[in-house]
C-alpha positions, 0 to 999 in steps of 0.5 A: 504496548510500549512505544518502541514496539512495532505494530505489524497489524498496519501491514498485515491487516490489509493483506490478510483480512482485506485481500480482495476488498474493494468496498468500504473505506480506509482511513488515512493513518491506516493507508499510509502506515500500510504504504510506509511498512510495505515500502520499508519492507521492499527497501530492506529486501532490495538492499539485502539482495544487492548486497548478496549480489555485490559480495559474489553470491549472485545466484542467491541475490538473483533468487531474492530478487525474483522473490521480491517480484513475486511478493510484489505480485502477491500484494498488488491486489491488497494495494489496489484495494487499499488505494480504492478504499482510501479514495472512498474515504475521501468521497471519490469513486475507486475508478479514480485510481486509473488516473495513475495511468496518465503519463508524468502527472498521473501518479502524482495526482493519485498521491494528492488524492490519496492524501486528502482528508476524510469526507462524508460517508461514501455511498451510504457507508456507516464507517467514516473515520474522522482523520 
């Protein structure tokens, strides 16, 4: 594969192969590539929906906003699973994802935890990427 091609496996693998997977680990690169692709997809869809609404195609733009919301619900479990597996990779319990419910600082604290390097294998896991 050449360097200019886009590898959608970073986005599709956590959604298709690990939909309800809260076990194991996810290395730092895989996690942040999943987050990046998901973010870019959402921004692109919101821009298109906004443009459609602005040029007078409000029903179509509104429908796209509804579809974006449904897609957000569809990737909620894979995103939560990716967070938990990434926390496992840092040597922390997946329950640390609940820190995001602390107002003002919880989300930032969770981002800090997710950005930590890999630690020793979590609870006897045989997978420990060196990232």
